[in-house]
Gaussian input, Z-matrix of N, CA and C with variables (Angstrom, degrees):
# hf/3-21g

backbone

0 1
 N
 C     1     B1
 C     2     B2     1     A1
 N     3     B3     2     A2     1     D1
 C     4     B4     3     A3     2     D2
 C     5     B5     4     A4     3     D3
 N     6     B6     5     A5     4     D4
 C     7     B7     6     A6     5     D5
 C     8     B8     7     A7     6     D6
 N     9     B9     8     A8     7     D7
 C    10    B10     9     A9     8     D8
 C    11    B11    10    A10     9     D9
 N    12    B12    11    A11    10    D10
 C    13    B13    12    A12    11    D11
 C    14    B14    13    A13    12    D12
 N    15    B15    14    A14    13    D13
 C    16    B16    15    A15    14    D14
 C    17    B17    16    A16    15    D15
 N    18    B18    17    A17    16    D16
 C    19    B19    18    A18    17    D17
 C    20    B20    19    A19    18    D18
 N    21    B21    20    A20    19    D19
 C    22    B22    21    A21    20    D20
 C    23    B23    22    A22    21    D21
 N    24    B24    23    A23    22    D22
 C    25    B25    24    A24    23    D23
 C    26    B26    25    A25    24    D24
 N    27    B27    26    A26    25    D25
 C    28    B28    27    A27    26    D26
 C    29    B29    28    A28    27    D27
 N    30    B30    29    A29    28    D28
 C    31    B31    30    A30    29    D29
 C    32    B32    31    A31    30    D30
 N    33    B33    32    A32    31    D31
 C    34    B34    33    A33    32    D32
 C    35    B35    34    A34    33    D33
 N    36    B36    35    A35    34    D34
 C    37    B37    36    A36    35    D35
 C    38    B38    37    A37    36    D36
 N    39    B39    38    A38    37    D37
 C    40    B40    39    A39    38    D38
 C    41    B41    40    A40    39    D39
 N    42    B42    41    A41    40    D40
 C    43    B43    42    A42    41    D41
 C    44    B44    43    A43    42    D42
 N    45    B45    44    A44    43    D43
 C    46    B46    45    A45    44    D44
 C    47    B47    46    A46    45    D45
 N    48    B48    47    A47    46    D46
 C    49    B49    48    A48    47    D47
 C    50    B50    49    A49    48    D48
 N    51    B51    50    A50    49    D49
 C    52    B52    51    A51    50    D50
 C    53    B53    52    A52    51    D51
 N    54    B54    53    A53    52    D52
 C    55    B55    54    A54    53    D53
 C    56    B56    55    A55    54    D54
 N    57    B57    56    A56    55    D55
 C    58    B58    57    A57    56    D56
 C    59    B59    58    A58    57    D57
 N    60    B60    59    A59    58    D58
 C    61    B61    60    A60    59    D59
 C    62    B62    61    A61    60    D60
 N    63    B63    62    A62    61    D61
 C    64    B64    63    A63    62    D62
 C    65    B65    64    A64    63    D63
 N    66    B66    65    A65    64    D64
 C    67    B67    66    A66    65    D65
 C    68    B68    67    A67    66    D66
 N    69    B69    68    A68    67    D67
 C    70    B70    69    A69    68    D68
 C    71    B71    70    A70    69    D69
 N    72    B72    71    A71    70    D70
 C    73    B73    72    A72    71    D71
 C    74    B74    73    A73    72    D72
 N    75    B75    74    A74    73    D73
 C    76    B76    75    A75    74    D74
 C    77    B77    76    A76    75    D75
 N    78    B78    77    A77    76    D76
 C    79    B79    78    A78    77    D77
 C    80    B80    79    A79    78    D78
 N    81    B81    80    A80    79    D79
 C    82    B82    81    A81    80    D80
 C    83    B83    82    A82    81    D81
 N    84    B84    83    A83    82    D82
 C    85    B85    84    A84    83    D83
 C    86    B86    85    A85    84    D84
 N    87    B87    86    A86    85    D85
 C    88    B88    87    A87    86    D86
 C    89    B89    88    A88    87    D87
 N    90    B90    89    A89    88    D88
 C    91    B91    90    A90    89    D89
 C    92    B92    91    A91    90    D90
 N    93    B93    92    A92    91    D91
 C    94    B94    93    A93    92    D92
 C    95    B95    94    A94    93    D93
 N    96    B96    95    A95    94    D94
 C    97    B97    96    A96    95    D95
 C    98    B98    97    A97    96    D96
 N    99    B99    98    A98    97    D97
 C   100   B100    99    A99    98    D98
 C   101   B101   100   A100    99    D99
 N   102   B102   101   A101   100   D100
 C   103   B103   102   A102   101   D101
 C   104   B104   103   A103   102   D102
 N   105   B105   104   A104   103   D103
 C   106   B106   105   A105   104   D104
 C   107   B107   106   A106   105   D105
 N   108   B108   107   A107   106   D106
 C   109   B109   108   A108   107   D107
 C   110   B110   109   A109   108   D108
 N   111   B111   110   A110   109   D109
 C   112   B112   111   A111   110   D110
 C   113   B113   112   A112   111   D111
 N   114   B114   113   A113   112   D112
 C   115   B115   114   A114   113   D113
 C   116   B116   115   A115   114   D114
 N   117   B117   116   A116   115   D115
 C   118   B118   117   A117   116   D116
 C   119   B119   118   A118   117   D117
 N   120   B120   119   A119   118   D118
 C   121   B121   120   A120   119   D119
 C   122   B122   121   A121   120   D120
 N   123   B123   122   A122   121   D121
 C   124   B124   123   A123   122   D122
 C   125   B125   124   A124   123   D123
 N   126   B126   125   A125   124   D124
 C   127   B127   126   A126   125   D125
 C   128   B128   127   A127   126   D126
 N   129   B129   128   A128   127   D127
 C   130   B130   129   A129   128   D128
 C   131   B131   130   A130   129   D129
 N   132   B132   131   A131   130   D130
 C   133   B133   132   A132   131   D131
 C   134   B134   133   A133   132   D132
 N   135   B135   134   A134   133   D133
 C   136   B136   135   A135   134   D134
 C   137   B137   136   A136   135   D135
 N   138   B138   137   A137   136   D136
 C   139   B139   138   A138   137   D137
 C   140   B140   139   A139   138   D138
 N   141   B141   140   A140   139   D139
 C   142   B142   141   A141   140   D140
 C   143   B143   142   A142   141   D141
 N   144   B144   143   A143   142   D142
 C   145   B145   144   A144   143   D143
 C   146   B146   145   A145   144   D144
 N   147   B147   146   A146   145   D145
 C   148   B148   147   A147   146   D146
 C   149   B149   148   A148   147   D147
 N   150   B150   149   A149   148   D148
 C   151   B151   150   A150   149   D149
 C   152   B152   151   A151   150   D150
 N   153   B153   152   A152   151   D151
 C   154   B154   153   A153   152   D152
 C   155   B155   154   A154   153   D153
 N   156   B156   155   A155   154   D154
 C   157   B157   156   A156   155   D155
 C   158   B158   157   A157   156   D156
 N   159   B159   158   A158   157   D157
 C   160   B160   159   A159   158   D158
 C   161   B161   160   A160   159   D159
 N   162   B162   161   A161   160   D160
 C   163   B163   162   A162   161   D161
 C   164   B164   163   A163   162   D162
 N   165   B165   164   A164   163   D163
 C   166   B166   165   A165   164   D164
 C   167   B167   166   A166   165   D165
 N   168   B168   167   A167   166   D166
 C   169   B169   168   A168   167   D167
 C   170   B170   169   A169   168   D168
 N   171   B171   170   A170   169   D169
 C   172   B172   171   A171   170   D170
 C   173   B173   172   A172   171   D171
 N   174   B174   173   A173   172   D172
 C   175   B175   174   A174   173   D173
 C   176   B176   175   A175   174   D174
 N   177   B177   176   A176   175   D175
 C   178   B178   177   A177   176   D176
 C   179   B179   178   A178   177   D177
 N   180   B180   179   A179   178   D178
 C   181   B181   180   A180   179   D179
 C   182   B182   181   A181   180   D180
 N   183   B183   182   A182   181   D181
 C   184   B184   183   A183   182   D182
 C   185   B185   184   A184   183   D183
 N   186   B186   185   A185   184   D184
 C   187   B187   186   A186   185   D185
 C   188   B188   187   A187   186   D186
 N   189   B189   188   A188   187   D187
 C   190   B190   189   A189   188   D188
 C   191   B191   190   A190   189   D189
 N   192   B192   191   A191   190   D190
 C   193   B193   192   A192   191   D191
 C   194   B194   193   A193   192   D192
 N   195   B195   194   A194   193   D193
 C   196   B196   195   A195   194   D194
 C   197   B197   196   A196   195   D195
 N   198   B198   197   A197   196   D196
 C   199   B199   198   A198   197   D197
 C   200   B200   199   A199   198   D198
 N   201   B201   200   A200   199   D199
 C   202   B202   201   A201   200   D200
 C   203   B203   202   A202   201   D201
 N   204   B204   203   A203   202   D202
 C   205   B205   204   A204   203   D203
 C   206   B206   205   A205   204   D204
 N   207   B207   206   A206   205   D205
 C   208   B208   207   A207   206   D206
 C   209   B209   208   A208   207   D207
 N   210   B210   209   A209   208   D208
 C   211   B211   210   A210   209   D209
 C   212   B212   211   A211   210   D210
 N   213   B213   212   A212   211   D211
 C   214   B214   213   A213   212   D212
 C   215   B215   214   A214   213   D213
 N   216   B216   215   A215   214   D214
 C   217   B217   216   A216   215   D215
 C   218   B218   217   A217   216   D216
 N   219   B219   218   A218   217   D217
 C   220   B220   219   A219   218   D218
 C   221   B221   220   A220   219   D219
 N   222   B222   221   A221   220   D220
 C   223   B223   222   A222   221   D221
 C   224   B224   223   A223   222   D222
 N   225   B225   224   A224   223   D223
 C   226   B226   225   A225   224   D224
 C   227   B227   226   A226   225   D225
 N   228   B228   227   A227   226   D226
 C   229   B229   228   A228   227   D227
 C   230   B230   229   A229   228   D228
 N   231   B231   230   A230   229   D229
 C   232   B232   231   A231   230   D230
 C   233   B233   232   A232   231   D231
 N   234   B234   233   A233   232   D232
 C   235   B235   234   A234   233   D233
 C   236   B236   235   A235   234   D234
 N   237   B237   236   A236   235   D235
 C   238   B238   237   A237   236   D236
 C   239   B239   238   A238   237   D237
 N   240   B240   239   A239   238   D238
 C   241   B241   240   A240   239   D239
 C   242   B242   241   A241   240   D240
 N   243   B243   242   A242   241   D241
 C   244   B244   243   A243   242   D242
 C   245   B245   244   A244   243   D243
 N   246   B246   245   A245   244   D244
 C   247   B247   246   A246   245   D245
 C   248   B248   247   A247   246   D246
 N   249   B249   248   A248   247   D247
 C   250   B250   249   A249   248   D248
 C   251   B251   250   A250   249   D249
 N   252   B252   251   A251   250   D250
 C   253   B253   252   A252   251   D251
 C   254   B254   253   A253   252   D252
 N   255   B255   254   A254   253   D253
 C   256   B256   255   A255   254   D254
 C   257   B257   256   A256   255   D255
 N   258   B258   257   A257   256   D256
 C   259   B259   258   A258   257   D257
 C   260   B260   259   A259   258   D258

   B1=1.4403
   B2=1.5301
   B3=1.3278
   B4=1.4672
   B5=1.5215
   B6=1.3433
   B7=1.4657
   B8=1.5237
   B9=1.3209
   B10=1.4625
   B11=1.5217
   B12=1.3176
   B13=1.4616
   B14=1.5220
   B15=1.3379
   B16=1.4695
   B17=1.5253
   B18=1.3228
   B19=1.4644
   B20=1.5265
   B21=1.3230
   B22=1.4676
   B23=1.5229
   B24=1.3100
   B25=1.4680
   B26=1.5196
   B27=1.3283
   B28=1.4647
   B29=1.5291
   B30=1.3417
   B31=1.4616
   B32=1.5191
   B33=1.3255
   B34=1.4598
   B35=1.5251
   B36=1.3260
   B37=1.4603
   B38=1.5317
   B39=1.3141
   B40=1.4649
   B41=1.5273
   B42=1.3213
   B43=1.4569
   B44=1.5277
   B45=1.3267
   B46=1.4619
   B47=1.5284
   B48=1.3356
   B49=1.4631
   B50=1.5260
   B51=1.3252
   B52=1.4658
   B53=1.5279
   B54=1.3295
   B55=1.4659
   B56=1.5313
   B57=1.3132
   B58=1.4737
   B59=1.5279
   B60=1.3232
   B61=1.4618
   B62=1.5197
   B63=1.3251
   B64=1.4637
   B65=1.5209
   B66=1.3161
   B67=1.4649
   B68=1.5302
   B69=1.3301
   B70=1.4660
   B71=1.5270
   B72=1.3202
   B73=1.4627
   B74=1.5235
   B75=1.3172
   B76=1.4668
   B77=1.5285
   B78=1.3203
   B79=1.4636
   B80=1.5300
   B81=1.3330
   B82=1.4673
   B83=1.5229
   B84=1.3315
   B85=1.4674
   B86=1.5319
   B87=1.3327
   B88=1.4682
   B89=1.5249
   B90=1.3212
   B91=1.4659
   B92=1.5254
   B93=1.3299
   B94=1.4637
   B95=1.5270
   B96=1.3397
   B97=1.4662
   B98=1.5282
   B99=1.3174
   B100=1.4633
   B101=1.5246
   B102=1.3141
   B103=1.4631
   B104=1.5255
   B105=1.3146
   B106=1.4680
   B107=1.5231
   B108=1.3414
   B109=1.4709
   B110=1.5172
   B111=1.3363
   B112=1.4643
   B113=1.5222
   B114=1.3285
   B115=1.4659
   B116=1.5258
   B117=1.3249
   B118=1.4613
   B119=1.5157
   B120=1.3223
   B121=1.4667
   B122=1.5246
   B123=1.3183
   B124=1.4679
   B125=1.5285
   B126=1.3305
   B127=1.4693
   B128=1.5295
   B129=1.3197
   B130=1.4673
   B131=1.5268
   B132=1.3325
   B133=1.4602
   B134=1.5273
   B135=1.3159
   B136=1.4644
   B137=1.5314
   B138=1.3363
   B139=1.4687
   B140=1.5219
   B141=1.3091
   B142=1.4704
   B143=1.5263
   B144=1.3125
   B145=1.4602
   B146=1.5169
   B147=1.3370
   B148=1.4672
   B149=1.5266
   B150=1.3327
   B151=1.4614
   B152=1.5292
   B153=1.3189
   B154=1.4663
   B155=1.5224
   B156=1.3274
   B157=1.4675
   B158=1.5239
   B159=1.3120
   B160=1.4681
   B161=1.5216
   B162=1.3273
   B163=1.4604
   B164=1.5217
   B165=1.3162
   B166=1.4621
   B167=1.5242
   B168=1.3187
   B169=1.4685
   B170=1.5252
   B171=1.3174
   B172=1.4671
   B173=1.5284
   B174=1.3225
   B175=1.4638
   B176=1.5249
   B177=1.3196
   B178=1.4688
   B179=1.5251
   B180=1.3297
   B181=1.4712
   B182=1.5255
   B183=1.3266
   B184=1.4641
   B185=1.5270
   B186=1.3257
   B187=1.4753
   B188=1.5308
   B189=1.3321
   B190=1.4707
   B191=1.5257
   B192=1.3230
   B193=1.4629
   B194=1.5261
   B195=1.3198
   B196=1.4605
   B197=1.5281
   B198=1.3312
   B199=1.4744
   B200=1.5268
   B201=1.3199
   B202=1.4655
   B203=1.5279
   B204=1.3332
   B205=1.4689
   B206=1.5243
   B207=1.3194
   B208=1.4704
   B209=1.5269
   B210=1.3251
   B211=1.4629
   B212=1.5305
   B213=1.3250
   B214=1.4628
   B215=1.5277
   B216=1.3347
   B217=1.4785
   B218=1.5291
   B219=1.3260
   B220=1.4664
   B221=1.5253
   B222=1.3198
   B223=1.4622
   B224=1.5264
   B225=1.3289
   B226=1.4661
   B227=1.5204
   B228=1.3209
   B229=1.4657
   B230=1.5260
   B231=1.3205
   B232=1.4684
   B233=1.5227
   B234=1.3136
   B235=1.4641
   B236=1.5218
   B237=1.3195
   B238=1.4647
   B239=1.5241
   B240=1.3223
   B241=1.4587
   B242=1.5250
   B243=1.3196
   B244=1.4625
   B245=1.5154
   B246=1.3173
   B247=1.4608
   B248=1.5223
   B249=1.3006
   B250=1.4617
   B251=1.5232
   B252=1.3343
   B253=1.4542
   B254=1.5204
   B255=1.3179
   B256=1.4562
   B257=1.5146
   B258=1.3235
   B259=1.4717
   B260=1.4993
   A1=111.11
   A2=117.03
   A3=119.36
   A4=111.20
   A5=117.15
   A6=120.08
   A7=110.78
   A8=116.03
   A9=121.26
   A10=110.55
   A11=116.50
   A12=120.85
   A13=110.59
   A14=116.42
   A15=120.58
   A16=110.59
   A17=117.09
   A18=120.92
   A19=110.93
   A20=116.98
   A21=120.84
   A22=111.27
   A23=116.17
   A24=119.93
   A25=111.05
   A26=116.99
   A27=120.16
   A28=110.41
   A29=117.02
   A30=120.70
   A31=111.30
   A32=116.75
   A33=121.73
   A34=112.11
   A35=116.52
   A36=123.67
   A37=112.21
   A38=116.39
   A39=122.20
   A40=107.19
   A41=114.15
   A42=120.64
   A43=113.88
   A44=118.16
   A45=118.71
   A46=110.81
   A47=116.07
   A48=119.70
   A49=110.93
   A50=116.86
   A51=120.41
   A52=110.11
   A53=116.53
   A54=120.45
   A55=110.67
   A56=116.81
   A57=119.89
   A58=111.10
   A59=115.79
   A60=120.40
   A61=110.41
   A62=116.48
   A63=120.65
   A64=110.60
   A65=116.61
   A66=120.55
   A67=110.86
   A68=116.93
   A69=120.24
   A70=110.46
   A71=117.35
   A72=121.05
   A73=111.32
   A74=116.47
   A75=120.07
   A76=112.02
   A77=117.76
   A78=120.06
   A79=110.81
   A80=116.26
   A81=121.11
   A82=112.29
   A83=116.38
   A84=121.05
   A85=108.04
   A86=117.82
   A87=121.95
   A88=115.66
   A89=118.56
   A90=119.88
   A91=112.85
   A92=117.67
   A93=121.93
   A94=109.67
   A95=118.06
   A96=119.92
   A97=112.99
   A98=117.96
   A99=120.23
   A100=110.98
   A101=116.66
   A102=119.30
   A103=110.19
   A104=117.08
   A105=120.63
   A106=109.74
   A107=117.35
   A108=120.98
   A109=110.20
   A110=116.57
   A111=119.82
   A112=111.28
   A113=116.74
   A114=119.55
   A115=110.05
   A116=117.09
   A117=120.72
   A118=112.22
   A119=116.72
   A120=120.17
   A121=111.04
   A122=116.56
   A123=120.31
   A124=109.82
   A125=117.16
   A126=120.03
   A127=110.91
   A128=116.95
   A129=120.23
   A130=110.25
   A131=117.48
   A132=121.09
   A133=111.64
   A134=116.24
   A135=121.26
   A136=112.06
   A137=116.81
   A138=123.25
   A139=112.48
   A140=116.59
   A141=122.64
   A142=107.40
   A143=114.35
   A144=119.53
   A145=112.92
   A146=117.26
   A147=118.95
   A148=110.87
   A149=117.87
   A150=121.91
   A151=109.77
   A152=116.27
   A153=121.58
   A154=111.86
   A155=116.94
   A156=120.70
   A157=112.51
   A158=117.77
   A159=121.01
   A160=111.35
   A161=116.23
   A162=119.83
   A163=111.41
   A164=117.06
   A165=120.14
   A166=110.85
   A167=116.58
   A168=120.46
   A169=110.89
   A170=116.83
   A171=120.86
   A172=110.21
   A173=116.29
   A174=119.82
   A175=111.14
   A176=117.05
   A177=120.91
   A178=110.54
   A179=116.92
   A180=120.41
   A181=111.66
   A182=116.73
   A183=120.96
   A184=113.34
   A185=117.03
   A186=121.77
   A187=110.85
   A188=118.09
   A189=119.64
   A190=113.84
   A191=118.01
   A192=121.30
   A193=113.08
   A194=117.37
   A195=120.12
   A196=108.72
   A197=117.96
   A198=120.38
   A199=114.08
   A200=117.97
   A201=120.04
   A202=112.32
   A203=117.26
   A204=120.66
   A205=112.32
   A206=117.29
   A207=119.88
   A208=110.82
   A209=116.84
   A210=120.46
   A211=110.43
   A212=116.60
   A213=120.76
   A214=109.90
   A215=117.37
   A216=120.40
   A217=110.69
   A218=116.73
   A219=120.60
   A220=110.46
   A221=116.88
   A222=120.23
   A223=110.63
   A224=116.95
   A225=120.90
   A226=109.81
   A227=116.50
   A228=121.22
   A229=110.89
   A230=117.27
   A231=120.87
   A232=111.39
   A233=116.55
   A234=120.72
   A235=110.44
   A236=116.86
   A237=121.28
   A238=111.99
   A239=117.19
   A240=120.10
   A241=113.37
   A242=117.34
   A243=120.76
   A244=109.32
   A245=115.36
   A246=120.48
   A247=108.61
   A248=116.91
   A249=121.51
   A250=108.85
   A251=115.23
   A252=121.69
   A253=106.85
   A254=116.55
   A255=120.84
   A256=109.22
   A257=115.90
   A258=121.13
   A259=109.86
   D1=-41.83
   D2=177.96
   D3=-64.99
   D4=-33.08
   D5=177.07
   D6=-60.80
   D7=-43.63
   D8=179.61
   D9=-65.32
   D10=-42.40
   D11=177.83
   D12=-60.99
   D13=-45.74
   D14=-179.72
   D15=-60.92
   D16=-45.36
   D17=179.93
   D18=-61.56
   D19=-41.80
   D20=178.63
   D21=-64.11
   D22=-43.56
   D23=179.07
   D24=-63.34
   D25=-39.48
   D26=178.46
   D27=-65.15
   D28=-41.57
   D29=178.40
   D30=-62.78
   D31=-34.58
   D32=179.93
   D33=-86.50
   D34=5.77
   D35=178.02
   D36=60.15
   D37=34.67
   D38=175.58
   D39=-101.44
   D40=70.91
   D41=-168.89
   D42=-68.34
   D43=-33.19
   D44=178.97
   D45=-63.44
   D46=-42.89
   D47=178.14
   D48=-69.86
   D49=-36.50
   D50=176.87
   D51=-62.71
   D52=-38.46
   D53=178.32
   D54=-64.02
   D55=-43.45
   D56=178.00
   D57=-61.29
   D58=-39.85
   D59=179.15
   D60=-66.38
   D61=-41.43
   D62=177.81
   D63=-62.29
   D64=-42.21
   D65=177.97
   D66=-62.28
   D67=-38.31
   D68=177.52
   D69=-64.57
   D70=-41.97
   D71=178.07
   D72=-62.84
   D73=-37.05
   D74=-179.99
   D75=-70.16
   D76=-17.96
   D77=174.54
   D78=-65.16
   D79=-31.54
   D80=-179.97
   D81=-79.69
   D82=-34.74
   D83=-177.76
   D84=-146.09
   D85=82.17
   D86=-170.79
   D87=-64.57
   D88=-15.90
   D89=-178.37
   D90=-109.65
   D91=14.22
   D92=-179.57
   D93=-65.84
   D94=110.02
   D95=-175.66
   D96=-63.42
   D97=-30.05
   D98=-179.18
   D99=-73.36
   D100=-38.29
   D101=177.00
   D102=-71.32
   D103=-37.30
   D104=176.81
   D105=-64.62
   D106=-39.30
   D107=175.10
   D108=-59.60
   D109=-47.88
   D110=-179.60
   D111=-60.45
   D112=-41.29
   D113=177.65
   D114=-61.79
   D115=-41.17
   D116=177.20
   D117=-61.55
   D118=-41.08
   D119=177.95
   D120=-65.40
   D121=-37.02
   D122=176.91
   D123=-65.83
   D124=-45.76
   D125=177.11
   D126=-57.22
   D127=-41.04
   D128=179.08
   D129=-62.06
   D130=-40.94
   D131=178.14
   D132=-65.53
   D133=-28.02
   D134=179.05
   D135=-87.01
   D136=9.38
   D137=-178.24
   D138=61.51
   D139=29.59
   D140=173.05
   D141=-106.83
   D142=55.68
   D143=-170.48
   D144=-65.97
   D145=-32.37
   D146=178.78
   D147=-64.60
   D148=-30.13
   D149=175.38
   D150=-77.98
   D151=-38.17
   D152=-179.69
   D153=-60.37
   D154=-33.63
   D155=-177.54
   D156=-54.81
   D157=-43.42
   D158=-179.29
   D159=-60.82
   D160=-46.51
   D161=-178.08
   D162=-68.01
   D163=-43.52
   D164=-178.90
   D165=-66.32
   D166=-39.38
   D167=177.70
   D168=-64.61
   D169=-39.53
   D170=177.99
   D171=-59.54
   D172=-44.15
   D173=-179.92
   D174=-60.82
   D175=-46.83
   D176=-178.67
   D177=-62.70
   D178=-38.82
   D179=178.81
   D180=-67.13
   D181=-38.91
   D182=-176.58
   D183=-81.67
   D184=-28.34
   D185=-174.67
   D186=-131.61
   D187=57.95
   D188=-175.35
   D189=-63.64
   D190=-24.26
   D191=-178.31
   D192=-90.58
   D193=-6.47
   D194=179.06
   D195=-64.96
   D196=134.36
   D197=-177.76
   D198=-56.73
   D199=-29.18
   D200=-178.50
   D201=-79.26
   D202=-12.32
   D203=-178.42
   D204=-58.31
   D205=-35.73
   D206=179.94
   D207=-63.97
   D208=-41.85
   D209=177.89
   D210=-65.79
   D211=-40.22
   D212=179.36
   D213=-65.23
   D214=-39.14
   D215=176.65
   D216=-59.55
   D217=-42.04
   D218=178.63
   D219=-63.56
   D220=-40.43
   D221=178.69
   D222=-66.10
   D223=-40.48
   D224=176.94
   D225=-59.82
   D226=-43.88
   D227=179.63
   D228=-61.81
   D229=-43.01
   D230=178.46
   D231=-63.26
   D232=-43.80
   D233=179.90
   D234=-64.51
   D235=-42.62
   D236=-176.76
   D237=-62.78
   D238=-25.84
   D239=-178.32
   D240=-92.20
   D241=-1.10
   D242=176.86
   D243=-88.11
   D244=155.94
   D245=173.80
   D246=-79.46
   D247=140.28
   D248=179.29
   D249=-83.64
   D250=126.59
   D251=176.02
   D252=-112.79
   D253=119.00
   D254=178.29
   D255=-90.38
   D256=134.50
   D257=-178.35
   D258=-97.62

């Protein structure tokens, strides 16, 4: 049920609430690479890309054969080449 809520919030671009939902899901399974990936994608949408890098990198390390890993690697590369702006 929380997965569905998180997906709906992401579709509605309510990223802060989606992040809270993702954090709640990680309480049940803190090492779930797919949930960590989703949290990283949410952080990227919130312009917290330096934080997103850790989560996205974790996913690629844990699931290198997953078809989406190639896209995540490209996103990691794009983030790594941006300048970090601290708010």
